[in-house]
C-alpha distance (Angstrom), angle and dihedral (degrees) to the residues before:
residue distance angle dihedral
M1 . . .
L2 3.81 . .
F3 3.82 94.8 .
R4 3.81 91.3 58.3
Q5 3.79 89.4 52.1
W6 3.79 89.9 56.9
R7 3.80 92.0 52.4
G8 3.81 93.8 51.2
S9 3.77 130.2 79.3
S10 3.78 119.7 -47.2
A11 3.81 88.7 -104.2
Q12 3.82 88.8 64.4
R13 3.79 96.7 46.7
P14 3.78 115.2 109.4
R15 3.77 119.7 -93.8
L16 3.78 115.5 -159.7
E17 3.78 117.7 -153.5
G18 3.78 132.8 -146.3
R19 3.77 129.2 173.3
R20 3.83 93.9 -91.3
V21 3.80 101.7 5.3
Y22 3.76 142.4 56.4
L23 3.78 129.2 -159.8
R24 3.78 129.6 -151.5
P25 3.80 136.6 161.8
P26 3.83 115.2 -78.9
A27 3.80 116.0 -94.6
H28 3.82 135.6 -165.4
K29 3.81 90.0 -107.8
D30 3.83 90.0 63.0
W31 3.80 95.8 64.6
R32 3.81 99.4 97.3
A33 3.83 95.1 46.9
W34 3.82 90.3 43.4
A35 3.82 93.5 49.4
E36 3.81 92.7 46.2
L37 3.80 93.9 48.7
R38 3.81 93.9 44.8
G39 3.80 91.0 44.7
E40 3.80 95.6 51.8
S41 3.83 89.5 43.8
R42 3.80 96.2 47.4
D43 3.82 96.8 112.2
Y44 3.79 90.1 45.6
L45 3.84 94.7 49.1
T46 3.80 106.8 36.5
P47 3.83 97.3 74.0
W48 3.82 88.7 60.1
E49 3.83 101.9 39.5
P50 3.80 140.6 63.8
T51 3.80 112.9 -86.0
W52 3.79 111.1 -74.5
A53 3.81 118.1 -118.7
H54 3.82 115.4 -117.2
D55 3.83 89.6 -108.2
A56 3.82 96.1 38.7
L57 3.80 96.1 132.0
T58 3.80 100.0 42.0
R59 3.78 123.3 113.3
R60 3.81 89.0 -117.8
A61 3.80 91.9 55.0
Y62 3.80 90.2 47.5
R63 3.82 90.4 52.2
R64 3.83 89.0 51.4
R65 3.77 88.5 51.0
L66 3.82 91.6 51.8
R67 3.82 91.1 49.0
A68 3.80 89.7 51.5
Y69 3.82 90.7 49.3
K70 3.81 90.0 50.6
A71 3.82 92.8 48.9
E72 3.81 91.8 48.7
L73 3.78 90.1 47.6
R74 3.82 91.7 52.2
Q75 3.78 87.2 56.6
R76 3.82 89.2 45.6
G77 3.78 87.3 -125.8
S78 3.80 100.8 120.0
Y79 3.82 141.0 23.1
S80 3.80 117.5 -163.3
F81 3.78 127.5 -167.5
H82 3.77 137.7 -176.7
V83 3.79 114.7 -142.4
F84 3.81 118.9 -134.4
R85 3.79 133.0 -175.0
D86 3.77 109.5 -114.4
E87 3.81 97.3 -141.8
D88 3.81 97.3 58.4
G89 3.83 108.9 2.8
A90 3.82 93.2 -112.9
L91 3.81 113.4 163.8
L92 3.81 107.7 -117.4
G93 3.81 104.6 174.2
G94 3.77 142.2 -67.8
V95 3.80 143.9 -85.6
T96 3.80 128.2 -160.4
L97 3.78 133.4 -170.5
S98 3.80 103.9 -157.5
N99 3.79 139.9 165.8
V100 3.79 89.9 39.7
R101 3.78 106.4 -168.3
R102 3.77 121.0 -164.8
G103 3.80 129.3 -177.1
V104 3.78 113.3 58.4
A105 3.84 93.5 -11.7
Q106 3.84 104.8 54.5
S107 3.80 89.6 -177.3
A108 3.79 143.5 123.9
S109 3.80 141.5 -168.2
L110 3.79 121.5 -113.3
G111 3.79 124.8 -143.4
Y112 3.79 129.6 173.5
W113 3.79 144.4 168.8
S114 3.77 135.7 -169.7
G115 3.77 131.5 -159.1
A116 3.81 111.5 -107.4
R117 3.81 94.7 -116.4
Y118 3.82 91.4 53.8
S119 3.79 99.2 45.7
R120 3.81 123.1 116.7
Q121 3.81 93.3 18.6
G122 3.82 97.5 105.7
Y123 3.81 95.9 -105.6
M124 3.79 94.4 117.4
T125 3.81 92.3 47.1
E126 3.82 88.4 56.8
S127 3.81 90.7 44.9
L128 3.79 94.0 52.3
A129 3.81 90.6 49.2
A130 3.82 90.0 55.2
V131 3.81 93.4 45.8
L132 3.80 92.6 47.9
K133 3.80 91.1 52.9
F134 3.81 87.9 50.4
A135 3.82 91.2 48.4
F136 3.78 95.5 49.5
N137 3.81 102.7 31.3
D138 3.82 103.7 33.1
L139 3.80 102.5 27.1
G140 3.81 94.0 34.4
L141 3.80 94.1 -133.9
H142 3.79 122.5 165.7
R143 3.82 99.7 -157.0
V144 3.81 139.1 22.5
E145 3.79 119.7 -163.9
A146 3.80 131.3 -161.2
A147 3.78 135.6 179.1
C148 3.78 133.2 -162.7
L149 3.77 137.8 178.1
L150 3.78 115.4 -88.2
S151 3.82 90.2 -117.9
N152 3.82 95.2 50.6
T153 3.80 98.9 98.1
A154 3.81 93.0 164.1
S155 3.80 92.1 57.1
K156 3.80 92.2 45.2
G157 3.80 89.7 52.1
L158 3.80 91.8 48.8
L159 3.79 91.9 52.3
V160 3.81 93.6 47.9
R161 3.84 91.2 48.0
S162 3.81 88.0 50.7
G163 3.81 92.4 55.7
F164 3.81 100.5 -98.4
R165 3.77 119.9 142.4
E166 3.77 124.7 -144.6
E167 3.79 110.2 -113.7
G168 3.75 106.3 174.2
H169 3.76 152.7 -57.2
A170 3.82 124.0 -75.0
R171 3.78 118.1 -158.6
E172 3.82 115.8 -132.6
Y173 3.80 88.2 -13.1
L174 3.81 100.8 161.6
R175 3.79 136.8 13.3
I176 3.80 102.2 -116.0
D177 3.80 125.6 173.2
G178 3.80 89.6 -6.2
R179 3.82 97.8 -52.1
W180 3.81 136.0 88.0
Q181 3.78 102.7 -112.9
D182 3.80 137.4 -172.7
H183 3.81 117.1 -110.6
V184 3.79 138.7 -163.2
L185 3.82 110.7 -124.7
F186 3.79 122.1 -138.9
A187 3.80 134.0 178.7
I188 3.78 140.6 -179.0
L189 3.80 125.9 -159.6
R190 3.78 127.3 -149.8
A191 3.82 88.1 -110.1
D192 3.82 90.6 54.2
L193 3.80 90.6 56.5
N194 3.79 90.0 54.3
D195 3.82 88.5 55.3
L196 3.84 93.7 57.1
């Protein structure tokens, strides 16, 4: 069972593959690379993310983050990945499937981020393709949803390239950069992935 694999040693945790990238669950050993990439990308990321805590990049905050990932995973409610470049193992960003809903929904929400120096190079497109295959084939989901700010044309383009369809507009949907902001809603179905 996949869930048992995630709870085992790091050698047993799933590794998702793209053409130039691989994804795996975050680990303690990733903190320094994660903090450096997030730190140098702060101005690039903060307009699109919830407000950062004052200690957001500290080792302690990273450990809290890993504990939260582990707790969400135990509940099978969230699956987080770091994205690495295959050629040199450089950390590029992250992707998370969260709010996994079972029962009649069989759906999840997708979130992602990329370091500024790695943006617009196709790495996140490859990463989303790998995560969507995981969501539909391994987790057996029917639907994956995503949302982005109306002004985030890069994110909208990424979602469309990845097979998502725009489904609507949500007023004050998420609190981003300290303010409740409107978002464009996207979704992809398992059947849509088969059409790509």
